[in-house]
C-alpha positions as CSV (number, residue, x, y, z in Angstrom):
1,M,62.4,81.8,112.9
2,K,59.2,80.8,115.4
3,F,59.0,80.4,119.0
4,L,58.8,77.1,121.1
5,A,55.0,76.5,121.2
6,V,53.1,76.6,124.4
7,F,50.3,74.0,124.3
8,S,46.7,74.2,125.0
9,L,44.7,73.3,127.6
10,S,43.9,69.8,126.4
11,I,47.9,69.0,127.4
12,F,48.4,66.7,130.1
13,F,51.8,66.8,132.1
14,A,53.5,64.6,134.2
15,Y,56.9,64.6,135.9
16,T,59.1,62.0,137.4
17,T,62.8,62.3,138.8
18,Y,66.0,60.7,136.5
19,A,68.8,58.7,138.5
20,Q,70.7,62.2,138.6
21,S,67.5,63.5,140.2
22,E,66.5,65.7,136.7
23,P,63.0,66.6,136.0
24,L,61.5,65.6,133.4
25,H,58.4,67.2,132.0
26,L,56.2,65.5,129.1
27,K,53.8,67.4,126.9
28,T,51.0,66.2,124.9
29,L,48.8,67.6,122.3
30,G,46.5,65.3,120.9
31,T,44.4,65.8,117.1
32,R,42.3,63.5,115.1
33,S,45.1,61.9,113.3
34,W,48.5,62.6,115.4
35,V,49.7,63.2,119.3
36,R,52.5,65.2,119.6
37,L,54.9,64.4,122.4
38,S,57.7,66.7,123.5
39,W,59.8,66.5,126.8
40,N,63.0,68.3,128.0
41,A,66.3,66.5,127.3
42,I,67.6,64.6,130.3
43,S,71.6,65.3,130.1
44,D,72.4,61.3,131.1
45,A,69.5,59.8,128.7
46,T,70.8,58.3,125.4
47,E,67.6,57.1,124.2
48,Y,63.8,57.8,124.6
49,Q,61.3,54.5,125.0
50,I,58.0,55.4,123.9
51,Y,54.9,53.5,124.4
52,W,51.2,53.8,123.8
53,S,48.0,52.0,123.8
54,A,44.1,52.7,123.5
55,K,43.7,49.8,126.1
56,S,45.1,51.1,129.2
57,T,47.9,48.6,129.1
58,Q,51.3,49.2,128.7
59,P,53.0,47.3,125.6
60,G,55.7,44.9,126.4
61,K,57.9,46.4,123.8
62,A,58.6,49.9,123.2
63,N,56.3,51.7,120.2
64,A,59.0,53.7,119.3
65,I,62.5,55.1,120.4
66,V,63.9,58.3,119.8
67,K,67.6,58.7,120.2
68,S,69.1,61.7,122.3
69,P,69.5,64.9,121.5
70,G,65.6,64.1,120.1
71,T,62.9,65.3,122.5
72,S,60.0,65.3,120.2
73,Y,57.8,62.4,118.6
74,Y,54.6,62.3,116.5
75,I,52.4,59.1,117.1
76,Q,50.4,58.7,114.2
77,G,47.8,57.0,112.4
78,V,45.7,57.2,115.8
79,K,41.9,56.6,116.0
80,P,39.9,60.2,116.6
81,E,37.8,60.7,119.6
82,T,40.0,58.1,121.7
83,L,41.5,58.6,125.1
84,Y,45.0,57.2,125.0
85,D,47.9,56.1,127.3
86,V,51.3,57.3,126.8
87,W,54.5,56.1,128.5
88,L,58.2,57.7,128.3
89,K,60.9,56.0,129.5
90,P,64.6,57.3,129.3
91,V,67.3,55.1,129.1
92,G,71.2,55.9,129.8
93,K,74.6,54.1,130.4
94,S,73.5,54.0,133.5
95,G,70.0,52.4,132.9
96,S,66.5,53.4,132.7
97,A,64.7,56.0,135.0
98,R,61.2,55.6,136.0
99,T,58.4,55.8,133.4
100,I,56.4,58.6,133.3
101,H,53.1,58.0,132.1
102,T,49.9,60.1,131.1
103,K,46.7,60.1,128.8
104,V,45.7,61.9,125.8
105,F,42.6,62.8,124.0
106,T,42.7,62.7,120.3
107,S,40.4,65.3,119.9
108,K,38.2,66.4,116.7
109,K,38.0,70.0,117.6
110,W,40.8,72.5,117.9
111,E,40.9,75.9,120.6
112,I,43.0,78.8,120.6
113,D,46.4,78.1,122.7
114,Q,46.3,81.3,124.8
115,Q,49.9,81.0,126.1
116,E,51.3,80.2,122.0
117,A,48.7,83.8,121.4
118,L,50.4,86.0,123.9
119,H,53.8,84.7,122.2
120,L,53.8,85.4,118.7
121,S,57.5,86.2,117.4
122,I,56.3,87.0,114.4
123,P,53.8,90.3,115.4
124,S,51.0,90.3,112.8
125,S,50.8,93.5,110.8
126,A,49.5,96.5,111.8
127,A,46.1,95.9,110.2
128,V,44.9,94.4,112.9
129,P,41.8,96.5,114.3
130,E,42.2,97.9,117.8
131,G,41.0,95.5,120.3
132,M,40.5,92.5,118.1
133,K,41.7,89.5,119.5
134,L,43.1,86.1,118.2
135,F,40.5,83.5,117.8
136,W,41.9,81.2,115.4
137,Q,45.5,80.8,114.0
138,D,48.0,78.2,112.7
139,E,51.8,78.9,113.4
140,F,52.8,75.9,111.3
141,N,55.1,75.4,113.8
142,D,54.3,71.6,113.9
143,E,56.1,68.9,111.3
144,L,52.8,67.2,110.1
145,L,49.7,69.2,109.2
146,N,47.1,69.7,112.0
147,R,44.0,68.1,109.9
148,N,41.7,69.6,113.3
149,K,42.2,73.1,111.2
150,W,42.6,71.9,107.6
151,S,40.9,69.5,105.0
152,T,43.5,68.4,102.7
153,Q,40.4,67.6,99.8
154,Y,40.1,70.8,97.6
155,Y,36.7,71.5,96.0
156,S,35.1,74.7,95.3
157,N,31.8,76.2,94.0
158,L,33.3,76.9,90.9
159,D,34.8,73.2,90.8
160,F,31.2,71.9,91.6
161,V,29.5,74.1,88.8
162,E,32.2,72.4,86.3
163,K,32.3,69.0,88.0
164,Y,36.0,68.3,87.9
165,N,37.1,65.7,89.1
166,W,33.6,64.6,89.8
167,A,34.0,60.9,90.5
168,E,37.4,61.4,92.7
169,F,35.3,63.8,94.6
170,K,32.3,61.9,95.2
171,A,34.4,59.2,96.4
172,G,36.7,61.0,98.6
173,M,39.6,60.5,96.6
174,L,40.7,63.9,95.1
175,P,44.2,64.2,94.6
176,E,46.5,65.2,97.8
177,P,48.5,68.5,97.9
178,G,52.3,68.9,97.9
179,L,53.1,70.0,101.1
180,I,56.4,70.3,103.1
181,L,56.2,71.2,106.9
182,T,59.5,72.6,108.1
183,G,58.7,72.5,111.6
184,S,58.3,76.6,111.2
185,T,56.4,77.1,107.6
186,L,54.6,75.6,105.5
187,H,55.2,75.4,101.5
188,L,52.2,74.3,99.0
189,V,54.2,73.0,96.2
190,T,53.3,71.9,92.5
191,N,55.9,70.2,90.4
192,D,56.4,66.9,88.5
193,S,56.2,64.8,91.1
194,V,53.1,66.6,93.8
195,P,50.3,66.3,93.3
196,V,50.3,63.0,92.0
197,K,48.3,64.3,89.2
198,P,46.2,67.0,87.4
199,F,43.5,68.5,89.0
200,M,41.9,70.2,85.8
201,T,41.5,68.7,82.4
202,S,44.3,71.3,81.2
203,G,47.2,69.7,83.0
204,R,46.9,72.3,86.1
205,K,48.0,70.5,89.4
206,I,46.5,72.3,92.7
207,S,47.9,71.9,95.5
208,S,45.5,73.6,98.6
209,I,44.5,73.1,102.1
210,Q,40.9,74.7,103.3
211,T,38.8,75.2,106.5
212,Y,36.1,73.2,105.3
213,D,35.8,69.5,103.4
214,W,33.0,69.7,100.7
215,N,32.4,66.1,101.1
216,S,32.0,65.6,104.4
217,N,30.3,68.7,105.0
218,E,32.6,69.3,108.0
219,N,33.2,73.1,108.8
220,L,36.7,73.4,110.8
221,L,36.9,77.2,111.4
222,D,33.3,78.8,112.4
223,N,34.2,82.3,111.2
224,K,30.4,83.7,110.3
225,R,30.3,86.5,112.4
226,G,33.1,88.1,110.4
227,G,36.6,89.1,111.3
228,Y,40.0,90.1,110.2
229,F,42.2,87.4,108.7
230,E,45.9,87.5,107.8
231,V,48.7,85.5,106.3
232,R,51.9,86.0,105.6
233,V,53.2,84.7,102.6
234,K,56.3,84.1,100.3
235,R,55.6,83.0,96.8
236,K,57.6,81.9,93.6
237,S,57.7,79.8,90.6
238,S,60.8,78.0,88.5
239,G,61.1,76.3,85.5
240,K,58.7,76.6,82.4
241,A,56.0,76.9,85.1
242,E,52.7,77.4,83.5
243,L,49.3,78.3,84.5
244,V,50.7,79.8,87.7
245,N,48.8,80.7,90.8
246,T,49.1,81.1,94.4
247,A,45.7,82.1,96.2
248,Y,44.4,83.2,99.5
249,W,40.6,83.0,99.4
250,F,37.1,82.6,100.9
251,D,34.5,80.2,99.0
252,S,31.0,79.8,100.2
253,P,30.4,76.2,101.7
254,G,28.5,72.9,100.4
255,P,27.8,70.3,100.0
256,E,26.4,71.7,97.0
257,P,26.7,75.5,95.1
258,A,23.8,76.8,97.0
259,Y,25.3,79.8,97.3
260,Y,27.2,80.2,93.6
261,I,23.5,80.1,92.7
262,E,21.2,83.7,92.8
263,D,18.3,83.6,95.5
264,G,15.3,82.8,94.1
265,D,16.8,81.1,90.9
266,H,16.6,77.5,90.2
267,A,19.4,76.0,87.9
268,L,21.9,72.8,88.3
269,G,19.2,70.9,90.1
270,L,19.3,73.6,92.9
271,T,17.6,76.4,94.4
272,G,19.7,79.3,95.0
273,K,20.6,80.9,98.6
274,R,22.5,84.3,97.9
275,P,21.0,87.4,97.2
276,H,21.9,89.5,94.0
277,G,25.0,91.6,94.6
278,Q,26.3,89.3,98.0
279,V,29.6,87.9,97.2
280,F,30.0,83.5,96.5
281,E,34.0,83.8,96.8
282,I,36.7,86.5,97.8
283,D,40.0,86.2,96.3
284,V,42.2,88.2,99.1
285,F,44.9,87.2,96.2
286,E,45.3,85.9,93.4
287,N,48.7,85.0,90.7
288,L,51.8,85.7,91.6
289,N,51.0,89.4,92.4
290,S,47.7,90.8,94.2
291,E,44.8,90.3,92.1
292,I,41.4,90.9,94.7
293,V,38.3,89.8,93.1
294,L,35.1,89.4,94.2
295,H,33.2,86.9,92.7
296,G,29.3,87.5,92.2
297,N,27.3,87.9,89.4
298,V,25.7,84.6,87.8
299,D,22.5,84.2,85.7
300,S,19.4,82.4,86.6
301,T,20.7,79.5,84.2
302,G,23.7,79.3,86.7
303,K,26.3,80.7,84.1
304,F,28.7,83.0,85.4
305,L,28.8,86.8,84.4
306,H,31.4,88.5,85.8
307,N,32.8,89.8,89.3
308,I,31.3,92.4,91.4
309,G,34.2,93.5,92.0
310,Q,38.0,93.8,90.8
311,Y,41.5,95.4,92.1
312,D,45.4,95.4,91.0
313,V,47.5,96.3,93.9
314,K,50.4,98.1,92.5
315,G,53.7,99.2,94.0
316,V,54.5,96.0,96.0
317,D,57.0,93.6,95.0
318,F,55.3,90.3,95.6
319,V,57.4,87.7,94.0
320,D,59.8,85.9,96.5
321,H,59.4,88.4,99.4
322,W,57.5,88.1,102.7
323,V,54.2,89.9,102.2
324,T,51.2,89.9,104.7
325,H,47.6,90.2,103.4
326,G,44.5,90.7,105.1
327,L,40.9,90.6,104.9
328,L,38.8,92.7,107.4
329,W,35.0,91.1,107.1
330,T,32.5,93.0,108.7
331,A,28.6,93.4,108.7
332,A,29.2,96.7,107.0
333,G,31.6,95.4,104.6
334,L,35.2,94.5,103.1
335,K,38.8,96.0,103.4
336,F,41.8,94.3,102.1
337,Y,45.4,94.8,103.4
338,V,48.8,94.4,101.6
339,N,51.6,94.7,104.5
340,G,49.3,96.6,107.0
341,E,48.1,99.4,104.8
342,L,44.7,99.5,103.6
343,K,44.3,98.8,99.8
344,K,40.7,98.2,98.7
345,E,37.3,98.7,100.4
346,W,34.0,97.4,99.5
347,S,31.7,99.5,102.3
348,D,28.6,100.5,100.4
349,P,25.9,100.7,103.1
350,A,23.3,100.0,100.1
351,A,25.6,97.7,98.7
352,I,26.5,95.4,101.3
353,K,28.8,92.6,99.4
354,S,29.7,90.8,103.4
355,P,28.4,87.2,103.4
356,D,26.4,86.7,106.4
357,H,27.2,82.8,106.8
358,F,30.4,81.1,107.5
359,M,33.2,81.1,104.7
360,N,35.8,78.4,103.8
361,L,39.4,79.9,104.0
362,L,41.7,78.6,101.6
363,L,45.4,78.8,100.8
364,G,46.3,77.0,97.3
365,T,49.5,77.2,94.7
366,Y,48.2,76.1,90.8
367,G,51.0,75.1,88.1
368,K,52.0,73.0,85.4
369,N,55.1,72.2,84.6
370,G,57.9,73.7,86.3
371,A,57.7,74.3,89.9
372,V,55.0,76.5,92.0
373,D,56.0,77.3,95.6
374,M,53.8,79.5,98.7
375,E,55.5,79.4,101.4
376,V,53.1,80.2,104.2
377,D,54.5,81.4,107.7
378,Y,51.1,81.8,109.5
379,A,47.2,81.9,109.0
380,R,45.6,84.0,112.0
381,G,41.8,85.0,112.5
382,Y,40.9,87.7,115.0
383,Q,37.3,88.9,116.2
384,W,36.4,91.4,118.5
385,P,35.3,89.6,121.6
386,V,32.2,89.4,123.2
387,E,32.9,90.2,126.7
388,K,30.2,90.0,129.4
389,G,27.7,89.1,127.0
390,N,28.2,92.8,125.1
391,E,27.8,92.2,121.3
392,L,29.3,95.4,120.8
393,A,32.7,96.7,119.7
394,N,34.4,99.5,121.3
395,P,30.9,99.9,123.7
396,S,32.7,102.5,125.9
397,F,34.4,104.3,123.5
398,E,38.6,103.0,125.1
399,F,39.7,102.8,121.3
400,K,42.2,105.2,120.2
401,Q,39.4,105.9,117.4
402,L,36.1,105.6,117.1
403,F,35.8,102.5,114.8
404,P,33.9,100.3,114.3
405,W,31.6,102.9,115.3
406,T,30.8,105.1,112.3
407,G,29.3,108.3,111.8
408,T,29.4,111.9,112.6
409,A,29.7,112.1,116.4
410,Q,33.1,112.7,118.0
411,L,34.8,111.5,120.7
412,T,35.4,113.5,124.0
413,T,37.4,113.3,127.2
414,L,36.3,116.1,128.9
415,T,32.9,114.2,129.7
416,K,32.6,110.4,130.5
417,R,30.4,107.9,132.6
418,T,33.5,105.9,132.7
419,G,37.1,105.0,131.5
420,K,38.7,107.7,129.5
421,N,36.3,108.9,126.7
422,G,33.1,109.5,125.9
423,V,31.2,110.6,122.8
424,V,29.7,113.8,121.9
425,I,26.3,113.8,119.6
426,A,25.8,117.3,118.6
427,P,22.7,118.2,116.8
428,G,22.6,116.3,113.3
429,Q,25.1,114.2,114.1
430,S,25.0,110.3,114.1
431,L,26.8,107.2,115.8
432,V,26.4,103.6,114.1
433,Q,27.5,100.2,114.3
434,Y,26.8,97.8,111.8
435,L,27.0,93.6,113.6
436,Y,26.2,90.3,112.7
437,L,23.4,88.8,115.5
438,D,21.8,85.3,115.9
439,P,18.7,85.6,114.1
440,D,15.3,84.7,116.1
441,K,16.5,86.1,119.7
442,A,15.7,89.0,122.0
443,Y,18.2,91.7,122.8
444,Q,18.1,94.5,125.1
445,L,20.2,97.3,124.5
446,T,21.3,99.9,127.5
447,Y,23.3,102.8,127.2
448,W,23.9,106.5,129.3
449,S,23.3,109.6,128.3
450,K,23.7,113.2,129.5
451,G,23.1,116.3,128.2
452,R,19.8,119.0,127.6
453,G,18.8,117.5,124.1
454,S,17.8,113.9,123.0
455,I,18.6,111.3,120.9
456,T,17.2,108.7,118.8
457,V,18.0,104.9,118.8
458,N,17.4,103.0,116.2
459,A,18.1,99.1,116.0
460,D,17.3,97.6,112.6
461,N,17.5,94.3,110.8
462,L,18.8,94.5,107.1
463,V,17.9,93.4,104.3
464,P,21.0,91.6,103.0
465,V,22.9,94.0,100.5
466,S,20.6,96.6,99.9
467,G,20.7,97.8,103.8
468,Q,17.0,98.5,103.7
469,V,15.2,98.0,107.0
470,E,13.2,94.9,107.5
471,K,12.3,95.1,111.3
472,G,13.0,98.3,112.9
473,Y,12.7,99.4,116.6
474,Q,13.0,103.1,117.7
475,S,13.4,104.9,120.9
476,I,13.4,108.8,121.8
477,D,15.3,109.7,125.2
478,K,16.1,112.5,126.7
479,A,19.1,112.9,128.6
480,G,19.6,114.3,131.7
481,Q,21.7,116.9,133.8
482,D,23.9,113.5,135.2
483,F,24.5,110.3,133.1
484,T,21.1,108.5,133.1
485,S,20.3,104.8,131.8
486,H,18.0,104.1,129.1
487,Q,17.1,100.8,127.5
488,M,15.5,99.5,124.5
489,N,14.4,95.6,123.7
490,F,14.2,94.1,120.5
491,S,14.5,91.0,118.5
492,T,16.3,89.9,115.6
493,A,14.3,88.4,112.3
494,H,14.1,84.9,111.0
495,T,16.8,84.3,108.4
496,K,17.9,81.3,106.6
497,P,19.3,78.4,108.4
498,G,23.0,78.7,109.4
499,H,22.9,82.6,108.7
500,M,23.3,85.7,110.7
501,K,21.1,88.8,110.8
502,T,22.7,92.0,110.0
503,I,22.0,94.1,112.5
504,R,22.1,98.4,112.6
505,I,22.5,100.2,115.9
506,G,22.3,104.1,115.1
507,F,21.8,106.9,117.7
508,L,20.5,110.3,116.1
509,N,20.7,113.5,117.8
510,Q,17.6,115.1,116.3
511,S,17.5,118.0,119.1
512,T,18.9,121.2,119.4
513,A,21.6,120.7,121.9
514,D,24.4,118.5,122.2
515,V,24.0,114.8,124.0
516,I,27.2,112.9,125.6
517,I,26.9,108.7,125.4
518,D,28.9,106.1,127.2
519,D,28.5,102.7,128.1
520,I,26.5,101.0,125.4
521,N,25.8,97.4,126.3
522,L,23.3,95.0,123.6
523,Q,23.1,91.6,125.2
524,Q,20.9,88.7,124.0
525,K,17.9,88.3,126.7
């Protein structure tokens, strides 16, 4: 179903010659909990002896033996952040080949494998915005869960508020999820056997993985700049399953539910961080269908009042079919996609619901009695890359559409400074892009213009949710007969630790003649 993975820069290659002059190639990948070894088959080999040590000395006896035709092995129980020596020796009927040796580091960090990203046999849906690049993924091609990407200690804001499994949570002893890894997909399962006990007093079990660990306060996915996040899943239930739910969602991080409490309120012994109207949880889908939910309204005592958004997707057969679900999270709003089609959008510039901090990504299956199974083919995250330091997406208007720019300005192929397109801003028209920038930093905005009119340029720090200008900068620049460069310096305002600043870059033509602009550059100074 999937491709043969090509591993990342942390891989080491070693070469030797078997007795029959066959080259042997060993690839390794080190994670915090296991090391993966894979090699090519040697025709005369009947087995492969594997040795490993954290002390640089080859053990006298093989730690493991893989019989032919096997060509892979996982070393488990390793220590994180440790350099291991690994030896591989093919053994055949005619004797042994020369042992090959390499080193592998059990890193706790995970980096995108660019070769894997370029060779996805199952492409993402058409909803991936133009120009975005894959920056995070799990294809679930391993036989073990990659704990550099996922935590299995499920917890969330609402669980903290209700104090579910409180003692186990504090002790780091929450029920482990039911996981089945096939080598190409992941099954999240609840049934009579797994997890070993219910999570909730109702008898409901939860099998979930997530990118943030509440107990250790470790974040495994830096997504504070937003992006497009897509999963491909198939879900079903059987037997007399009750309290069934399958879900893909984003939850505000801990280590306590300060994002659950609204800013300025004091409840549950905490001071709230989240402005009224901003989400603390985004359910991309819930249940066996696709219920999209935005959780947000909480009163001053910490009591949950109601959602700030909800939508049921109709006309799609979700049960026991492969379906892709995507969330486009930007500084301008939230968009939800099913099988590549936009189903719901919240993008009101006067009520921006998007979070301005990193969010915990979760996949989960819930049930009591019977069995519930959500099979996950992949989970992928895309972002517009910061290329050559330029923070703006589509800065030279080379995409087929203006997006993520909005406004009434129009693409033009007739006049441009570089590339295929420029943008013509007629009198009264505008061009706007919302983005997240680091707070308390100095930036420089540069662009080129041509024409007989002038352009009013704004760089505005926005108040969360309301979109009102907290701190703004403005420049009025007259265009010339030829393309002319203009610059404006500005700084981002202060905000809470770990948060980004929501910035609006705007171009407005308040003159009486058209202006062409191109090649916009926004750099941190």
